N, C-alpha and C positions, 0 to 999 in steps of 0.2 A: 280864365277856363282859356280861355285860347293861349296864354303863356304857360299858361301847364302843361296842354297839349303839346305846345311848340317846342318847352322842355324836354318835355318828356317823351318826343322824338330824333330830337338830339343828342339823349342820355342812350338810346334802343340804339343809333346811328352809329356810335363814339362806340359803341357795348362791339358789335360785328362789324367793324373795323377798327376792330384789335387780331381779328383773327387774320385778316389780309399781309399775304404774305410777299414785302418790296423788293426788287431787287435792282442794286444797284451793274450799270451803264454803263460805257467812254458814252461824254458824245460825239459826233461824226460829222455836225451837221456846219456844210461851207455855202460858202453863200460863192453859187456856179455864176451867174449878173456879172457879178463884184471884181471877182478872181481871174472872168478874161478880159473884160472890160482894162483891167488895168498890164493884163498883161498883150492885150496887142498896143496899147498908147508907149510901153516901154521898146514896139518892135516899132512902133512909128520915132517914137522920139532918135533910137538908133538910125535908123535909115537914112532923116536929118541929119544927122549926123554926122553921119557918112558922104554924105555928100555933098554937107556943106564943110569937110577941112578936107578934100582931097586928099590926092591919092595918094598918099604917107601910105608909107607897107606897114607896117610893125603896125598903122595903129586900123588899118585901115583892114588886115587879116584882124587885130582883136575883136575891133564892131564886127565882121561882119560875123567871126565865132560865137561873138555871143547872141546876133543875132536870128541862126538856125539854132544853137538854144532856146531863147528863147519859142522858137517858134513850133520846136521836135515838143516841152514841157506843153504847147497854149492846144497839142494834138492829141497827145494824150489827156490832161486832163479833160479834153468836152469828148476824147473814145471812154472816158472812162465813167464820165455822168454819164456819157449815155448806156453803162453796162448796164450801171445804179440802176436808170427809169426804166430799163427791158426787166430787169431784176424783181425793183418793187410793186411794179403791176401785172407782173405773172404772181409775187407772193399773193397783190392784193384779188389778184384772179383763184387764187387759188383759200382763203380765205373768206371768199365769199360761195368760192362748191365749196366749201366745208357748212360755210352754214347753212345753205340752202338745206345742204344734203340733212343737216339738223337740227332745220325745224328750226333758227335760236337769229332771235332777231336782232343786231346792234344799232343800237339807239346811238342817234348824232342831238344836239343843241335840237337842228333842225324840224325832224322829225316827231322828238318827244311831246309836244305836244299835240299834233298828230297821234301819237300812239294813244291819249289819255283821250279824247275823242274816241275814240273809235273804242274804249271800251266803256266807256257811256252805256247808259239802261238807252234802248229804243234804236241806239242808231246800229249798221253794221259796222263790222270790223275784219274781227278775227279770225281764216274758218274754224268747224267744226267735224268734229270734237277736236279739243285739248284739253293740256292743265296748263296754268298759267300760276307764276310765283308768288308767294307771298312774303309782306314780309313790317314789319313795324315801323319801320321808316317809311311814311310814302311817299318822301321819292323815291323809294324801292320798290317799292309795292310794283304787279305788272309790268315789269320789263323785261320777264323773261319766256317766252309759252312753245312749249312741244306741243303738234303737230299731229295727232292720228291718222296719216292721213288714206295709207293702206289698206282695202280691207281681208284678214284673217295675216296680215303682214303682224308679226311679234319683235316692234319694238325692241333693244334692250337695251337698262339704262346701264351706269357703273361708267369706270374710269381704262376701261381697255382697250388700245385705237378703232379694235372693229364693231364699240356701241354705238346708235345710233342719236341717245341725249348720252351728254356728261357733264354733271351738274358741278359747277365749282368747286363745295362742297366737300365732296367727295374724295377720302384719301385712297394710295394706291393696294389703301384694304382691303376694297374694293372695288375689285378688278367687273366684275358683270352681280348687278345689285338684284335685279327683277325684269317678267320681259313682262310689255303693254299693248292689248291688241283690241279691235274695232271685230265687230259679229254684227253686223244687223244696224239694230243702233243699243245696243250694249259695246257697253266698254272692261274688259277684263284686266284683272292684277294677280301675277301667278309670276311667285318667289323661284333664284336664282340654284340650282339644289344644285350646288356644293360636296363630294365627296369624304368622307373622313378621312385621314390618314387615316394608313396601320399604323398604329409604334411599335416597333419594336420594344423586345424586352430589354435591359441591361444586365450587365456582370454585376454579380457577384463575390462580393469575399476570396470565398473559399475558390471559384472557379478564377480568376486571375491569380490567387494563391497556387496554384497546383498548374494553372497556362507556363505562370512561370518559369515556375522546379523546370517542365520537360523543355521552356523554351528555353535556359541558362541566364537566363534575364535575373539580377539580383534584386532588381527596386520593382512589386507586384502592377504599381499606379502606373509603370510606362507601358502596358499590357491595356489597361482603363482607359488611357487614354487616348494610345493608336486604335481602340475601339473603337472608342466615344467620334474619336476623325473617322476612321471607317462611316461609321453612320450615321454624321451629320453631311459627311460627301455624297450619302446613298440621301441623303433626304434635298443636296440640293441639284440632284436629278429632276427630278419632280416637280412641271409644270405650272403651273404659274395658279392657276384659278388651285390645284392642291393645296396649294399654302397658303390660303387661306384661314383665319382660323372663322368660324362660321358664326362664333357671337357681332364679330361689326357688320351683318348685312343682317340689315335692321326696316322694316319698313315696315311705319304707323297706319293704320288707317283709322283716323278720327278717335286718336292717337291712341288705340289698340294692338298690337301686333301683329303683323301678316301672318303666318304658314305656311306649313306648305300645299296647302288646297288654294286652288286657283277663289277671287275673291270680285264677285262684279261691283261695280263702280259707276255711283251712281251720281244726280246734278248734285255738288255744290260739297262732295267725301274732301276731309284733310288727307291728303298725299304728306308723311314728313320720310324724308330719306339720311337712313344710313343714323350716325346717333349725331344726338343734341332737335333742336330745334334752329340748323341755317339752311337748308332747304325744304321748304314750306311749302307746298304746290294745291291748288285745287284746283277741282276737274270740272268744269264747262259741259255739258250736253244742250243747251239748248242757249240759246241769247235772255239777255237781261240779267240783273241784281242775285248775286248766293243768299240764300235762306239764311239768317245767321242764329244762332240755338238752333238746328232742325231734329225736328224729333228725327230724321235718324242717325243723325250725333249722342244725340243723349238716349234714344235705344242700343248703342255701342256701347253708354257706359253700360249703360244697367245688366245689362247682356255680362259686361268683365265683369261688375261688382256681383253678380249672381255666377259667376263660370271663377272668380277667389272662392266667394264663398257657397256654399247650401244652400243657403237664400237667404235677399235682405231681413228676413225675420231675427235671423242673423243678427244686424251690427243693430237697427231703427226702432227692430219687437214689435211679439207681432202687431198690438192698436194699428202701429201708425203704420204698418207694410197692407194693413188690409182695406187704408185709407186711399187714393189715388191720386189726393191730392197733395197729402206731406209725404205718400215715394218720391213724385216729380219734381216736390222740391229736396228732398235728400240726392235725390237725382243728379241736380243742379247743381245740387255746393257740392256734390263730390266729381261734382267738374272742372268744376274752380279749381278746384288742392291739382287734380291730376294735371292741368296743363302746366301747372310746378313740378311737377318730373320729369316733363321730358327737359326742362332744357338739365335738367342736376340728378342723378342717380343717384348721391346720397340723400336730395329729400322726397326720392321714391321709394327707395328704404324707408326714411322718415314712414312717410306714408301708410307705406306696407306692416312697420308698429305697429299706429296708431291706430290700425285697421285692427287687426291680429288682438291687440288691450282693446276698444270696445268689444269685437266679438263675445273675447271672457269674461264681460263686465258685464255683457245683455244676458249668455249664460249663467251666471252666477242669481241677478234678478229676473230669470223664469223660473230658476229656481226654486227663490223663498215666495213668489209668488204663490207656487208651485205647494210649496209647505206653510206657507198661510191659507189657503182656501180648504188647509185638509186637517191641518190643525185647529185653525179660525174659520169657522164658515158663520156663513153672516159675518165678520169682519167688515169695515166700510174702512177697507187700508189697499194699498199698494205697493209700489215697488216699481219705479221706471229710470230710466237710465240718461241720464241731461250731459249739458258740456253747461263748462263755466267758461268764466274770460274774463278781464282790468276792462274798467272800462272807455270804451272807446276804441278796442285791440280785439283779435284774434285771440294771442296767446303772449305768451314769456318766451326771449331767448330771439336768437338773430332775426331780423327783417330776412320777410319769402321762408321760414323757415318753422314758421309755430302752427302749433294746433293745440285746442280748445282744450282747458283740464276737464279730464271724467267724471260725475261725481254721479250720483245713486239719494235720491228723492225717495222718502215714505209721504203716500197723498191719501187724502180723505177725500171723494169726487163730494161733491156735493147734488142733492136730487133734490131732498124735501122742498115742495111747497111752501116751506114757514117761508125756508133763507132764501129761496129768490127772493120774498118778496123780504127780506129782509136789504137784500140789493139793492131790487128793484129801486128800492124807499130811497138807501144814502146815494144814490144815482141820481134823483129826482130831486132832488136838495139840493145836492151838488149841481145839481145845472136850475134848479132856482133861483140861490143865492152866485148865480157867476159871477158876479164883478167880486164876492169875497171866494171863491175857489179856492185851496191849497191845491198849488196844482202837484205838490205830491201824496195827496190823500186823492185826489182825486184817477190817479196813475194805480192807485192800490184798491181801490174798486172795481172800477174798470178788469183790470185784471183778473182780478179773484172774479166779474162778469166771465171771464170771458176762456180763464183756464178752469173753472168749478170746479177746483179744489183747495183742498188746504193744506198746506207745507207741515209738513209732523214732523218730519226731520233729516237732514239732507249728510249727507255721509261721503267722506274720499273715502275712495279701490281701496285703499288699504284696509279704513278703519270700515267699509262693507267689508268686506274681508271674515275682522277678527267676529262681527252683526252673523253671518252664516253661517261660522263654526258653533255661536253662541244656537243657532237655533235645527244646524244641523244635528248636536246632540242633541235638541231637547226633541226630534221629528225622532232618536234611534229611541229613545226612553218614548217614547208614546207609542209605534211602531211596538216593542215586544213585548204592552201592557198597558196599551189600551183602558183598561177601566178602570186603574186600581194608582196613572199618574196625576203627578199632582204638579201641575204645570207653576202655581206658585211655589211651594217650595223648591223647586227643579230649579227659577231664575226665566218669570216672562218677558222675553227675546223682547216681543209687542206691544210689555208699559212703556209709556209715553214720562210715568213719572205720576209724584201727585201733583195736583195744582194744573196735570193736563188733560184730565177727564177722558173718559174710553171713547175710543174712538165710535161706536155707535152714535154717541151724542153729538159727532162735527157737523151735524149742519146745526144744529141749534145756534152753536156759535162759532158757528166761522165768518158771522159777519164782522164779531172783536179780532181772531184770531188767522189767523192769513201766512204764515208761516213762522216755522218752531212748535216745538213742544212746551213747550210749558215752561221750559228749562229740568223738567223728570231725566232720570242719570236710567233708568228701569234695565237698559239693555247691559248697560254695567254694573247693575245690579247682577242678573242673568250671568254677565261673565264672570263677575268674584264669585256668584254660587258656583260655576258651573266649574272653575278653576278651582275649588277649595272643594268639589265637589271631586274631581280628575286626585286632586291628591292627597286624599283621602280612600279616593277606591285604589291609590295608587299603592298606599302607608301598606291601606288595609291585604293587597293584593300581596307588597316582601312581606308584609307578616304572614301571611299567611305560608309564602313558599317560604318563610322560616321556622316555621313550625311547623312546616310538611319535612323540612332538611333535617329538623332536632326532630321525631320523631325516625328521622327514619338511623338516624345518628342513633339515635335508642334502644330501638330495635337491633340496628347491629351488636350495640356492647352490650342489652344481651344476651343475643345469639353468642356471641361469643364466649359473656361470660359462663351460657351453659358449656356450650364445651370446654372450657375451664375446668370447670367444674369437674366436670366428666371426667377431662384430663387427670386432673385432678384424685380424686379417687379410684382409674386405671393408677396409680404412679405409689396411691396408694396400700395399696393389696396388693404390689410388687414391691417395695419395700417390707409389708410385713411378712411378706416369701424369705426377703432375702434375712431380712431376723430368724428367723426362725430359723435357715437354713445356715444362717450362722453361729446362730446359737447349738445346731446341730457338728455345726461343725467344731464349733468352740469346745464342748461335751466330748468328741470322740477325739478332739487331741491333748486336755485330760488325763484322759486313759491312757492314752499314745504316749506321754510325761510320763509317766507313771509308770511306766510298764520299761520307756527308755531308764528310767532312775534304775528303778531292779537290777536294769539289765546292767547299769554302771557298776552298779551294786555288787552284782554277783561276777561280772566284772574283773575289777576292783578284787573282792576276797579270791578270787581265783591267784589276782599275780600276787596278793601276799602270799600267800597259800602255797606260792612257785618257791617267789623268793624266799622264805621262810625253812623251806625246805629243801629249796637251793643249803639256803645257811645254814642251815642244821649238816649236811652233807657237805657241805667248806671244811665246816663243824670238828664233824668224826674222821674225815681226811684229815682235819691240820692237828684233831687228837692223834688218831694211826698213826700219823708221822713221829708226834712228839712224846708219842711214846715207844715209839719208836730208835727214836735222838739217847729217850735217856733211860733208856734199858740199854743203848751203847755204854751211854754216863753215867748207867751204874745213879741214876741221884733216886728221891721217894719218888714213887710214883703216886700218893695219896696225896701229895697237897696237889701239883696236875687236876688230875680225878677231881679235887672236892670242890678244885673253880672252875671249872666247865661245867656242874654239875651245876651250880647255883648258877654261871650264864645260864644256859640249857636252862630251865627253871624260871629264869624270869624272860627273859626269850618266848616261852610259851607259855608263861601268864598275857605275855600282850597277846598272845597269835588270837589267845581264849575274848579276850575284853575282843578284837579286831573285828572274830568271827562271828561275837553276841550283836554285831551291829552296831558297835561304839566304834568315834574315829581315833579312844583315848591308846595312847599308847603307840600309835603310827608313825610319831615321828622320832621315837625314841627309839622305835625296831632299825628303822631307817638309816639311823643316825648311827647305830649302833650294830647292823648291816655295813653302815661304809666304816667305822670306823675298822671296824675288822677289817675289812676290805685291806685295807691303808694300811695295816698293819703286816 
């Protein structure tokens, strides 16, 4: 174990060393004494050479010149070293004054052992009260402390020049982090208040377009860039403490973030300045060692759990939340998980997700137990939330990022004397034959005796969600009609199947069955029934909706048909009226046609009469002229008269027939008239 501790400390130290920034500087160290001795020896040799050489003018001048140069260089070197020595002394004094002002001890190999002795219990040492650093590396722990000396003076912690305490791990984003002061025997801490900068509204595209047109700029983006540059210039004029993002100002007290209100520091409290866990300090108010896993720290963790969630019962269940010992175990386990979140923000997010999933699953478990108590009164069966992990491991995945898998167990409590006596007999039998005891069997019986429950089934969160859907469906059906509801027909989600027995008889069989439900598939059967029932109900609903739609369409069709029939009757009546009017019109038209034909006939007769009279008149005129001409010629008048009488008699016959209503002789009359006219 010693090698393991040393290796672990070395690895942690190497991890912390990675954050150290190194800066290269040119080496200017020179051996002053050796340089002065060399120059003095050179001057001495030159003087000896000058005295031994004689009064040669050129050589003497050269030697004298070189000697003067050497003496001048020696004096300059001596004066420069004197200036450097004074500057070094002034810098050392300044460092000592600064260290004294900041109450920071500068450790050297000489006083390192002494400092370690000062920190031992029972020995005098550092002034109280103070905060002292912590580190995973034992060689780095306890090397920096900060004394809270003056009464009522608020010591500032940060990176600004006027801060009293400047931890090395803080960045420029934390110019002023918090204030620590002493008030009597109490020590207080308050966060530095940072004013949030007022955000200036940006420029919309429409505004940029309008301004660009007013200013005569073709490219509207130039207006936006000019506005942003002015905005950045205005932000650049802000003081340094207003440029700080409040998200970087973090102080954790016992793994809890300190808010705006002042908090009182107790002996043994842990403080973490800034992000990460580089700047860790412990509060020391009295002499002695710090308490390990102090009750205050565990209480703060419990307060954090209650702050993030409604109650501990939402995470660990009402049964465990009522037990002080189980609650303490849960708080300690959460504290172990919480320590890793201070190092890694991603781990903290995963932890919150794990707790949220645990809370959601626990609420489902509580709902399942409530439904069971209502629908299955007297049933010895409950659901409980548990965790599962691989052998000798916390969970799956990357190191330091693993969480156990959540499971839900369906258990039955072992509470009858017969079952307990069975367990006691098995235990006594195993102990009596200690040499032949099977460790696995002994572990099973002891676990069953201590747990006092029989595990009927184990659910994953996904499978338990499906199980809850079946239970909720059964509960809705039961709540709708408790008297007529048949759970067997619906599908019993609490049934473990054939061969598992009723949960009410779990006590009698607890010694033979410790886990599992005997391979029953009651929940699966209930799920299938419910799914089929849901499909059937959905099918019925679809059919009912379809029938309703068809009936509506049928009624609409019947209404349309009735309207069509009424319209057809009206049209038939209109057609009959039109037919009657047409018949009347046709009868009236026939009589009119008959009258027209009669009029036409009368007109034709009159025309013929006129033509006949005209023919007769022309005949008489012709006869008169003929007679006159015959008289002149003294011809025989009786021949012409006879001929004329014959023609007239024939013409009169035709006219008589025409007047009698026949057209016989009409063409002959017309032809005769034409011939007569032509002749």
